[in-house]
N, CA, C, O and the ligand as a Tripos MOL2 file, in Angstrom:
@<TRIPOS>MOLECULE
protein
  257   255    65     0     0
PROTEIN
NO_CHARGES

@<TRIPOS>ATOM
      1 N          57.0500   76.0440   75.7020 N.3       1 MET1
      2 CA         57.5050   76.5520   74.4040 C.3       1 MET1
      3 C          57.4370   78.0700   74.3890 C.2       1 MET1
      4 O          56.4960   78.6780   74.9000 O.2       1 MET1
      5 N          58.4400   78.6530   73.8000 N.am      2 THR2
      6 CA         58.4520   80.1060   73.6730 C.3       2 THR2
      7 C          58.5510   80.4800   72.2020 C.2       2 THR2
      8 O          58.8520   79.6600   71.3350 O.2       2 THR2
      9 N          58.2920   81.7180   71.9720 N.am      3 LEU3
     10 CA         58.3700   82.1800   70.5920 C.3       3 LEU3
     11 C          59.8090   82.0950   70.0920 C.2       3 LEU3
     12 O          60.7590   82.3750   70.8240 O.2       3 LEU3
     13 N          59.9400   81.7140   68.8700 N.am      4 ASP4
     14 CA         61.2460   81.5630   68.2540 C.3       4 ASP4
     15 C          61.8710   82.9360   67.9790 C.2       4 ASP4
     16 O          61.3280   83.7480   67.2290 O.2       4 ASP4
     17 N          63.0060   83.1650   68.5970 N.am      5 GLN5
     18 CA         63.6430   84.4810   68.4490 C.3       5 GLN5
     19 C          63.9840   84.7920   66.9910 C.2       5 GLN5
     20 O          63.8810   85.9370   66.5530 O.2       5 GLN5
     21 N          64.3820   83.7830   66.2610 N.am      6 GLU6
     22 CA         64.7260   84.0340   64.8580 C.3       6 GLU6
     23 C          63.4920   84.4390   64.0690 C.2       6 GLU6
     24 O          63.5480   85.3050   63.1970 O.2       6 GLU6
     25 N          62.3720   83.7930   64.3940 N.am      7 MET7
     26 CA         61.1380   84.1570   63.7110 C.3       7 MET7
     27 C          60.7570   85.5930   64.0620 C.2       7 MET7
     28 O          60.3310   86.3650   63.2030 O.2       7 MET7
     29 N          60.9210   85.9360   65.3450 N.am      8 LEU8
     30 CA         60.5480   87.2770   65.7770 C.3       8 LEU8
     31 C          61.3300   88.3430   65.0390 C.2       8 LEU8
     32 O          60.8060   89.4150   64.7370 O.2       8 LEU8
     33 N          62.5860   88.0460   64.7490 N.am      9 GLN9
     34 CA         63.4150   89.0370   64.0740 C.3       9 GLN9
     35 C          62.9560   89.2790   62.6450 C.2       9 GLN9
     36 O          63.2860   90.2970   62.0360 O.2       9 GLN9
     37 N          62.1930   88.3340   62.1210 N.am     10 LEU10
     38 CA         61.6870   88.4890   60.7540 C.3      10 LEU10
     39 C          60.3820   89.2750   60.7340 C.2      10 LEU10
     40 O          59.9500   89.7570   59.6860 O.2      10 LEU10
     41 N          59.7620   89.3990   61.9020 N.am     11 LEU11
     42 CA         58.4790   90.0870   61.9570 C.3      11 LEU11
     43 C          58.6780   91.6000   61.9940 C.2      11 LEU11
     44 O          59.5410   92.1120   62.7070 O.2      11 LEU11
     45 N          57.8870   92.2790   61.2350 N.am     12 VAL12
     46 CA         57.9070   93.7380   61.2720 C.3      12 VAL12
     47 C          56.4740   94.2250   61.4130 C.2      12 VAL12
     48 O          55.5190   93.4940   61.1490 O.2      12 VAL12
     49 N          56.3500   95.4640   61.8300 N.am     13 CYS13
     50 CA         55.0380   96.0690   61.9530 C.3      13 CYS13
     51 C          54.3690   96.1050   60.5750 C.2      13 CYS13
     52 O          54.9740   96.5670   59.6070 O.2      13 CYS13
     53 N          53.1320   95.6230   60.4810 N.am     14 PRO14
     54 CA         52.4440   95.6120   59.1810 C.3      14 PRO14
     55 C          52.1130   97.0110   58.6720 C.2      14 PRO14
     56 O          51.8340   97.2030   57.4880 O.2      14 PRO14
     57 N          52.1480   97.9770   59.5720 N.am     15 GLU15
     58 CA         51.8180   99.3350   59.1360 C.3      15 GLU15
     59 C          53.0570  100.1160   58.7160 C.2      15 GLU15
     60 O          53.1180  100.6460   57.6070 O.2      15 GLU15
     61 N          54.0470  100.1860   59.6110 N.am     16 CYS16
     62 CA         55.2110  101.0200   59.3190 C.3      16 CYS16
     63 C          56.4350  100.2090   58.9040 C.2      16 CYS16
     64 O          57.4660  100.7780   58.5440 O.2      16 CYS16
     65 N          56.3240   98.8920   58.9530 N.am     17 LYS17
     66 CA         57.4260   97.9890   58.6010 C.3      17 LYS17
     67 C          58.6180   98.1490   59.5360 C.2      17 LYS17
     68 O          59.7450   97.7890   59.1950 O.2      17 LYS17
     69 N          58.3530   98.6920   60.7180 N.am     18 GLY18
     70 CA         59.4210   98.8750   61.6870 C.3      18 GLY18
     71 C          59.6210   97.6190   62.5220 C.2      18 GLY18
     72 O          58.8060   96.6970   62.4720 O.2      18 GLY18
     73 N          60.7050   97.5830   63.2900 N.am     19 PRO19
     74 CA         60.9950   96.4270   64.1440 C.3      19 PRO19
     75 C          60.0410   96.3500   65.3200 C.2      19 PRO19
     76 O          59.4910   97.3630   65.7530 O.2      19 PRO19
     77 N          59.8460   95.1460   65.8340 N.am     20 LEU20
     78 CA         58.9490   94.9220   66.9580 C.3      20 LEU20
     79 C          59.7350   94.4180   68.1530 C.2      20 LEU20
     80 O          60.7640   93.7590   68.0060 O.2      20 LEU20
     81 N          59.2380   94.7360   69.3310 N.am     21 THR21
     82 CA         59.8710   94.2920   70.5670 C.3      21 THR21
     83 C          58.9210   93.3740   71.3080 C.2      21 THR21
     84 O          57.7580   93.7130   71.5300 O.2      21 THR21
     85 N          59.4190   92.2160   71.6860 N.am     22 LEU22
     86 CA         58.5780   91.2730   72.4220 C.3      22 LEU22
     87 C          58.3850   91.7530   73.8500 C.2      22 LEU22
     88 O          59.3430   92.1390   74.5210 O.2      22 LEU22
     89 N          57.1310   91.7270   74.3140 N.am     23 CYS23
     90 CA         56.8540   92.1010   75.6940 C.3      23 CYS23
     91 C          57.4930   91.0710   76.6310 C.2      23 CYS23
     92 O          57.6560   89.9080   76.2620 O.2      23 CYS23
     93 N          57.8520   91.5040   77.8430 N.am     24 PRO24
     94 CA         58.5090   90.5910   78.7930 C.3      24 PRO24
     95 C          57.7370   89.2970   79.0320 C.2      24 PRO24
     96 O          58.3410   88.2360   79.1920 O.2      24 PRO24
     97 N          56.4290   89.3760   79.0580 N.am     25 ALA25
     98 CA         55.6300   88.1740   79.3060 C.3      25 ALA25
     99 C          55.3520   87.4020   78.0160 C.2      25 ALA25
    100 O          54.6520   86.3900   78.0270 O.2      25 ALA25
    101 N          55.9020   87.8860   76.9180 N.am     26 GLN26
    102 CA         55.7410   87.2450   75.6100 C.3      26 GLN26
    103 C          54.2760   87.1770   75.1980 C.2      26 GLN26
    104 O          53.8520   86.2490   74.5080 O.2      26 GLN26
    105 N          53.5150   88.1710   75.6300 N.am     27 ASP27
    106 CA         52.0990   88.1760   75.2730 C.3      27 ASP27
    107 C          51.7720   89.2640   74.2670 C.2      27 ASP27
    108 O          50.6050   89.5160   73.9690 O.2      27 ASP27
    109 N          52.8070   89.9040   73.7490 N.am     28 GLY28
    110 CA         52.5640   90.9430   72.7670 C.3      28 GLY28
    111 C          53.8480   91.3820   72.0980 C.2      28 GLY28
    112 O          54.9460   91.1850   72.6200 O.2      28 GLY28
    113 N          53.6850   91.9860   70.9190 N.am     29 LEU29
    114 CA         54.8160   92.5330   70.1870 C.3      29 LEU29
    115 C          54.5670   94.0260   69.9970 C.2      29 LEU29
    116 O          53.5640   94.4310   69.4100 O.2      29 LEU29
    117 N          55.4870   94.8290   70.4980 N.am     30 ARG30
    118 CA         55.2620   96.2640   70.5020 C.3      30 ARG30
    119 C          56.0070   96.9580   69.3700 C.2      30 ARG30
    120 O          57.1650   96.6560   69.0810 O.2      30 ARG30
    121 N          55.3050   97.8990   68.7360 N.am     31 CYS31
    122 CA         55.9320   98.7640   67.7440 C.3      31 CYS31
    123 C          56.1260  100.1360   68.3730 C.2      31 CYS31
    124 O          55.1690  100.8070   68.7600 O.2      31 CYS31
    125 N          57.3850  100.5320   68.4640 N.am     32 ASP32
    126 CA         57.7110  101.8460   69.0280 C.3      32 ASP32
    127 C          57.1050  102.9700   68.2060 C.2      32 ASP32
    128 O          56.5050  103.8970   68.7500 O.2      32 ASP32
    129 N          57.2670  102.8810   66.9000 N.am     33 ALA33
    130 CA         56.8320  103.9560   66.0200 C.3      33 ALA33
    131 C          55.3220  104.1630   66.0880 C.2      33 ALA33
    132 O          54.8460  105.2980   66.0650 O.2      33 ALA33
    133 N          54.5720  103.0660   66.1720 N.am     34 CYS34
    134 CA         53.1110  103.1470   66.1920 C.3      34 CYS34
    135 C          52.5700  103.2300   67.6130 C.2      34 CYS34
    136 O          51.3760  103.4550   67.8080 O.2      34 CYS34
    137 N          53.4440  103.0510   68.6140 N.am     35 GLN35
    138 CA         53.0500  103.1100   70.0150 C.3      35 GLN35
    139 C          51.8540  102.2120   70.2940 C.2      35 GLN35
    140 O          50.8610  102.6220   70.8960 O.2      35 GLN35
    141 N          51.9830  100.9860   69.8390 N.am     36 GLY36
    142 CA         50.9260  100.0140   70.0640 C.3      36 GLY36
    143 C          51.5140   98.6160   70.1410 C.2      36 GLY36
    144 O          52.6830   98.3890   69.8300 O.2      36 GLY36
    145 N          50.6660   97.6850   70.5640 N.am     37 VAL37
    146 CA         51.1080   96.3110   70.7750 C.3      37 VAL37
    147 C          50.2480   95.3570   69.9540 C.2      37 VAL37
    148 O          49.0200   95.4360   69.9710 O.2      37 VAL37
    149 N          50.9090   94.4630   69.2420 N.am     38 TYR38
    150 CA         50.2000   93.4000   68.5420 C.3      38 TYR38
    151 C          50.1230   92.2030   69.4770 C.2      38 TYR38
    152 O          51.1560   91.6900   69.9080 O.2      38 TYR38
    153 N          48.9190   91.7510   69.7970 N.am     39 PRO39
    154 CA         48.7940   90.6490   70.7630 C.3      39 PRO39
    155 C          49.3490   89.3420   70.2210 C.2      39 PRO39
    156 O          49.3350   89.0960   69.0150 O.2      39 PRO39
    157 N          49.8360   88.5130   71.1270 N.am     40 VAL40
    158 CA         50.2500   87.1540   70.7850 C.3      40 VAL40
    159 C          49.2340   86.2160   71.4060 C.2      40 VAL40
    160 O          49.0870   86.1570   72.6270 O.2      40 VAL40
    161 N          48.5400   85.4870   70.5550 N.am     41 ARG41
    162 CA         47.5050   84.5860   71.0470 C.3      41 ARG41
    163 C          47.9300   83.1440   70.8200 C.2      41 ARG41
    164 O          48.1520   82.7190   69.6860 O.2      41 ARG41
    165 N          48.0400   82.3970   71.9130 N.am     42 GLU42
    166 CA         48.4610   81.0050   71.8330 C.3      42 GLU42
    167 C          49.7420   80.8850   71.0210 C.2      42 GLU42
    168 O          49.9040   80.0080   70.1730 O.2      42 GLU42
    169 N          50.6510   81.8220   71.3300 N.am     43 GLU43
    170 CA         51.9870   81.8540   70.7330 C.3      43 GLU43
    171 C          51.9880   82.2000   69.2550 C.2      43 GLU43
    172 O          52.9980   82.0300   68.5710 O.2      43 GLU43
    173 N          50.8610   82.6840   68.7640 N.am     44 ILE44
    174 CA         50.8040   83.1360   67.3810 C.3      44 ILE44
    175 C          50.6390   84.6550   67.3780 C.2      44 ILE44
    176 O          49.6150   85.1660   67.8290 O.2      44 ILE44
    177 N          51.6400   85.3800   66.8730 N.am     45 PRO45
    178 CA         51.4990   86.8400   66.8060 C.3      45 PRO45
    179 C          50.3930   87.2390   65.8380 C.2      45 PRO45
    180 O          50.3120   86.7330   64.7190 O.2      45 PRO45
    181 N          49.5450   88.1540   66.2900 N.am     46 VAL46
    182 CA         48.4600   88.6380   65.4390 C.3      46 VAL46
    183 C          48.9380   89.9160   64.7590 C.2      46 VAL46
    184 O          48.8570   91.0050   65.3260 O.2      46 VAL46
    185 N          49.4330   89.7650   63.5470 N.am     47 MET47
    186 CA         50.0370   90.8970   62.8640 C.3      47 MET47
    187 C          49.0290   91.6250   61.9830 C.2      47 MET47
    188 O          49.1510   91.6680   60.7590 O.2      47 MET47
    189 N          48.0400   92.1880   62.6440 N.am     48 LEU48
    190 CA         47.0070   92.9270   61.9330 C.3      48 LEU48
    191 C          46.8860   94.3190   62.5430 C.2      48 LEU48
    192 O          46.7960   94.4660   63.7620 O.2      48 LEU48
    193 N          46.8840   95.3400   61.6870 N.am     49 VAL49
    194 CA         46.7780   96.7100   62.1800 C.3      49 VAL49
    195 C          45.4920   96.8830   62.9750 C.2      49 VAL49
    196 O          45.4680   97.6150   63.9640 O.2      49 VAL49
    197 N          44.4240   96.2150   62.5500 N.am     50 GLU50
    198 CA         43.1300   96.3600   63.2340 C.3      50 GLU50
    199 C          43.1720   95.7810   64.6510 C.2      50 GLU50
    200 O          42.3890   96.1820   65.5120 O.2      50 GLU50
    201 N          44.0820   94.8430   64.8860 N.am     51 GLU51
    202 CA         44.1510   94.1810   66.2000 C.3      51 GLU51
    203 C          45.1480   94.8660   67.1280 C.2      51 GLU51
    204 O          45.2780   94.4870   68.2920 O.2      51 GLU51
    205 N          45.8350   95.8510   66.6260 N.am     52 ARG52
    206 CA         46.8490   96.5090   67.4480 C.3      52 ARG52
    207 C          46.2020   97.2670   68.6060 C.2      52 ARG52
    208 O          45.2140   97.9780   68.4220 O.2      52 ARG52
    209 N          46.7680   97.1060   69.7940 N.am     53 VAL53
    210 CA         46.2430   97.7610   70.9960 C.3      53 VAL53
    211 C          47.1450   98.9440   71.3350 C.2      53 VAL53
    212 O          48.3580   98.7810   71.4670 O.2      53 VAL53
    213 N          46.5580  100.1350   71.4760 N.am     54 PRO54
    214 CA         47.3790  101.2970   71.8540 C.3      54 PRO54
    215 C          48.0700  101.0550   73.1890 C.2      54 PRO54
    216 O          47.5300  100.3880   74.0720 O.2      54 PRO54
    217 N          49.2690  101.6050   73.3220 N.am     55 ASP55
    218 CA         50.0530  101.4170   74.5470 C.3      55 ASP55
    219 C          49.2340  101.6310   75.8080 C.2      55 ASP55
    220 O          49.2960  100.8220   76.7340 O.2      55 ASP55
    221 N          48.4760  102.7020   75.8510 N.am     56 GLU56
    222 CA         47.7540  103.0400   77.0850 C.3      56 GLU56
    223 C          46.6120  102.0750   77.3820 C.2      56 GLU56
    224 O          46.0910  102.0430   78.4970 O.2      56 GLU56
    225 N          46.2300  101.2980   76.3910 N.am     57 GLN57
    226 CA         45.1490  100.3210   76.6160 C.3      57 GLN57
    227 C          45.6700   98.9090   76.7880 C.2      57 GLN57
    228 O          44.9020   97.9860   77.0590 O.2      57 GLN57
    229 N          46.9690   98.7390   76.6310 N.am     58 TRP58
    230 CA         47.5340   97.4040   76.7020 C.3      58 TRP58
    231 C          47.4680   96.8770   78.1310 C.2      58 TRP58
    232 O          48.0100   97.4930   79.0490 O.2      58 TRP58
    233 N          46.8080   95.7420   78.3180 N.am     59 GLN59
    234 CA         46.6380   95.1780   79.6500 C.3      59 GLN59
    235 C          47.6210   94.0460   79.9080 C.2      59 GLN59
    236 O          47.5530   93.3660   80.9320 O.2      59 GLN59
    237 N          48.5160   93.8590   78.9800 N.am     60 GLY60
    238 CA         49.4830   92.7790   79.1540 C.3      60 GLY60
    239 C          50.5710   93.1810   80.1130 C.2      60 GLY60
    240 O          50.3630   94.0070   81.0020 O.2      60 GLY60
    241 N          51.7040   92.6080   79.9320 N.am     61 SER61
    242 CA         52.8040   92.8660   80.8420 C.3      61 SER61
    243 C          53.2550   94.3180   80.7390 C.2      61 SER61
    244 O          53.2060   94.9340   79.6740 O.2      61 SER61
    245 N          53.6880   94.8350   81.8630 N.am     62 VAL62
    246 CA         54.2280   96.1850   81.9070 C.3      62 VAL62
    247 C          55.7110   96.0740   82.2610 C.2      62 VAL62
    248 O          56.1010   95.2630   83.1000 O.2      62 VAL62
    249 N          56.5060   96.8770   81.6280 N.am     63 ALA63
    250 CA         57.9280   96.8430   81.9420 C.3      63 ALA63
    251 C          58.1160   97.0220   83.4440 C.2      63 ALA63
    252 O          57.4790   97.8720   84.0660 O.2      63 ALA63
    253 N          58.9700   96.2370   83.9980 N.am     64 ASP64
    254 CA         59.1650   96.1100   85.4370 C.3      64 ASP64
    255 C          58.2030   95.0690   85.9790 C.2      64 ASP64
    256 O          58.1960   94.8010   87.1800 O.2      64 ASP64
    257 ZN         54.5270  100.3330   63.4020 Zn       65 ZN65
@<TRIPOS>BOND
     1     1     2 1
     2     2     3 1
     3     3     4 2
     4     3     5 am
     5     5     6 1
     6     6     7 1
     7     7     8 2
     8     7     9 am
     9     9    10 1
    10    10    11 1
    11    11    12 2
    12    11    13 am
    13    13    14 1
    14    14    15 1
    15    15    16 2
    16    15    17 am
    17    17    18 1
    18    18    19 1
    19    19    20 2
    20    19    21 am
    21    21    22 1
    22    22    23 1
    23    23    24 2
    24    23    25 am
    25    25    26 1
    26    26    27 1
    27    27    28 2
    28    27    29 am
    29    29    30 1
    30    30    31 1
    31    31    32 2
    32    31    33 am
    33    33    34 1
    34    34    35 1
    35    35    36 2
    36    35    37 am
    37    37    38 1
    38    38    39 1
    39    39    40 2
    40    39    41 am
    41    41    42 1
    42    42    43 1
    43    43    44 2
    44    43    45 am
    45    45    46 1
    46    46    47 1
    47    47    48 2
    48    47    49 am
    49    49    50 1
    50    50    51 1
    51    51    52 2
    52    51    53 am
    53    53    54 1
    54    54    55 1
    55    55    56 2
    56    55    57 am
    57    57    58 1
    58    58    59 1
    59    59    60 2
    60    59    61 am
    61    61    62 1
    62    62    63 1
    63    63    64 2
    64    63    65 am
    65    65    66 1
    66    66    67 1
    67    67    68 2
    68    67    69 am
    69    69    70 1
    70    70    71 1
    71    71    72 2
    72    71    73 am
    73    73    74 1
    74    74    75 1
    75    75    76 2
    76    75    77 am
    77    77    78 1
    78    78    79 1
    79    79    80 2
    80    79    81 am
    81    81    82 1
    82    82    83 1
    83    83    84 2
    84    83    85 am
    85    85    86 1
    86    86    87 1
    87    87    88 2
    88    87    89 am
    89    89    90 1
    90    90    91 1
    91    91    92 2
    92    91    93 am
    93    93    94 1
    94    94    95 1
    95    95    96 2
    96    95    97 am
    97    97    98 1
    98    98    99 1
    99    99   100 2
   100    99   101 am
   101   101   102 1
   102   102   103 1
   103   103   104 2
   104   103   105 am
   105   105   106 1
   106   106   107 1
   107   107   108 2
   108   107   109 am
   109   109   110 1
   110   110   111 1
   111   111   112 2
   112   111   113 am
   113   113   114 1
   114   114   115 1
   115   115   116 2
   116   115   117 am
   117   117   118 1
   118   118   119 1
   119   119   120 2
   120   119   121 am
   121   121   122 1
   122   122   123 1
   123   123   124 2
   124   123   125 am
   125   125   126 1
   126   126   127 1
   127   127   128 2
   128   127   129 am
   129   129   130 1
   130   130   131 1
   131   131   132 2
   132   131   133 am
   133   133   134 1
   134   134   135 1
   135   135   136 2
   136   135   137 am
   137   137   138 1
   138   138   139 1
   139   139   140 2
   140   139   141 am
   141   141   142 1
   142   142   143 1
   143   143   144 2
   144   143   145 am
   145   145   146 1
   146   146   147 1
   147   147   148 2
   148   147   149 am
   149   149   150 1
   150   150   151 1
   151   151   152 2
   152   151   153 am
   153   153   154 1
   154   154   155 1
   155   155   156 2
   156   155   157 am
   157   157   158 1
   158   158   159 1
   159   159   160 2
   160   159   161 am
   161   161   162 1
   162   162   163 1
   163   163   164 2
   164   163   165 am
   165   165   166 1
   166   166   167 1
   167   167   168 2
   168   167   169 am
   169   169   170 1
   170   170   171 1
   171   171   172 2
   172   171   173 am
   173   173   174 1
   174   174   175 1
   175   175   176 2
   176   175   177 am
   177   177   178 1
   178   178   179 1
   179   179   180 2
   180   179   181 am
   181   181   182 1
   182   182   183 1
   183   183   184 2
   184   183   185 am
   185   185   186 1
   186   186   187 1
   187   187   188 2
   188   187   189 am
   189   189   190 1
   190   190   191 1
   191   191   192 2
   192   191   193 am
   193   193   194 1
   194   194   195 1
   195   195   196 2
   196   195   197 am
   197   197   198 1
   198   198   199 1
   199   199   200 2
   200   199   201 am
   201   201   202 1
   202   202   203 1
   203   203   204 2
   204   203   205 am
   205   205   206 1
   206   206   207 1
   207   207   208 2
   208   207   209 am
   209   209   210 1
   210   210   211 1
   211   211   212 2
   212   211   213 am
   213   213   214 1
   214   214   215 1
   215   215   216 2
   216   215   217 am
   217   217   218 1
   218   218   219 1
   219   219   220 2
   220   219   221 am
   221   221   222 1
   222   222   223 1
   223   223   224 2
   224   223   225 am
   225   225   226 1
   226   226   227 1
   227   227   228 2
   228   227   229 am
   229   229   230 1
   230   230   231 1
   231   231   232 2
   232   231   233 am
   233   233   234 1
   234   234   235 1
   235   235   236 2
   236   235   237 am
   237   237   238 1
   238   238   239 1
   239   239   240 2
   240   239   241 am
   241   241   242 1
   242   242   243 1
   243   243   244 2
   244   243   245 am
   245   245   246 1
   246   246   247 1
   247   247   248 2
   248   247   249 am
   249   249   250 1
   250   250   251 1
   251   251   252 2
   252   251   253 am
   253   253   254 1
   254   254   255 1
   255   255   256 2
@<TRIPOS>SUBSTRUCTURE
     1 MET1         2 RESIDUE 1 A MET
     2 THR2         6 RESIDUE 1 A THR
     3 LEU3        10 RESIDUE 1 A LEU
     4 ASP4        14 RESIDUE 1 A ASP
     5 GLN5        18 RESIDUE 1 A GLN
     6 GLU6        22 RESIDUE 1 A GLU
     7 MET7        26 RESIDUE 1 A MET
     8 LEU8        30 RESIDUE 1 A LEU
     9 GLN9        34 RESIDUE 1 A GLN
    10 LEU10       38 RESIDUE 1 A LEU
    11 LEU11       42 RESIDUE 1 A LEU
    12 VAL12       46 RESIDUE 1 A VAL
    13 CYS13       50 RESIDUE 1 A CYS
    14 PRO14       54 RESIDUE 1 A PRO
    15 GLU15       58 RESIDUE 1 A GLU
    16 CYS16       62 RESIDUE 1 A CYS
    17 LYS17       66 RESIDUE 1 A LYS
    18 GLY18       70 RESIDUE 1 A GLY
    19 PRO19       74 RESIDUE 1 A PRO
    20 LEU20       78 RESIDUE 1 A LEU
    21 THR21       82 RESIDUE 1 A THR
    22 LEU22       86 RESIDUE 1 A LEU
    23 CYS23       90 RESIDUE 1 A CYS
    24 PRO24       94 RESIDUE 1 A PRO
    25 ALA25       98 RESIDUE 1 A ALA
    26 GLN26      102 RESIDUE 1 A GLN
    27 ASP27      106 RESIDUE 1 A ASP
    28 GLY28      110 RESIDUE 1 A GLY
    29 LEU29      114 RESIDUE 1 A LEU
    30 ARG30      118 RESIDUE 1 A ARG
    31 CYS31      122 RESIDUE 1 A CYS
    32 ASP32      126 RESIDUE 1 A ASP
    33 ALA33      130 RESIDUE 1 A ALA
    34 CYS34      134 RESIDUE 1 A CYS
    35 GLN35      138 RESIDUE 1 A GLN
    36 GLY36      142 RESIDUE 1 A GLY
    37 VAL37      146 RESIDUE 1 A VAL
    38 TYR38      150 RESIDUE 1 A TYR
    39 PRO39      154 RESIDUE 1 A PRO
    40 VAL40      158 RESIDUE 1 A VAL
    41 ARG41      162 RESIDUE 1 A ARG
    42 GLU42      166 RESIDUE 1 A GLU
    43 GLU43      170 RESIDUE 1 A GLU
    44 ILE44      174 RESIDUE 1 A ILE
    45 PRO45      178 RESIDUE 1 A PRO
    46 VAL46      182 RESIDUE 1 A VAL
    47 MET47      186 RESIDUE 1 A MET
    48 LEU48      190 RESIDUE 1 A LEU
    49 VAL49      194 RESIDUE 1 A VAL
    50 GLU50      198 RESIDUE 1 A GLU
    51 GLU51      202 RESIDUE 1 A GLU
    52 ARG52      206 RESIDUE 1 A ARG
    53 VAL53      210 RESIDUE 1 A VAL
    54 PRO54      214 RESIDUE 1 A PRO
    55 ASP55      218 RESIDUE 1 A ASP
    56 GLU56      222 RESIDUE 1 A GLU
    57 GLN57      226 RESIDUE 1 A GLN
    58 TRP58      230 RESIDUE 1 A TRP
    59 GLN59      234 RESIDUE 1 A GLN
    60 GLY60      238 RESIDUE 1 A GLY
    61 SER61      242 RESIDUE 1 A SER
    62 VAL62      246 RESIDUE 1 A VAL
    63 ALA63      250 RESIDUE 1 A ALA
    64 ASP64      254 RESIDUE 1 A ASP
    65 ZN65       257 GROUP 0 **** ****
């Protein structure tokens, strides 16, 4: 099972309300504006500002 693309399009960053990009491994949702990633745990996006991981600390998938 993968995350529902239609659902993803409804998700926005809880801080800036900007669009999110799903990481290639589907383990996180990245906000460009906030330069951070919201983790996806057991296919449930954690849409909490407190849980956001800064880009440089993100240990999930890396582009490429
Ligand atoms: Zn944001």
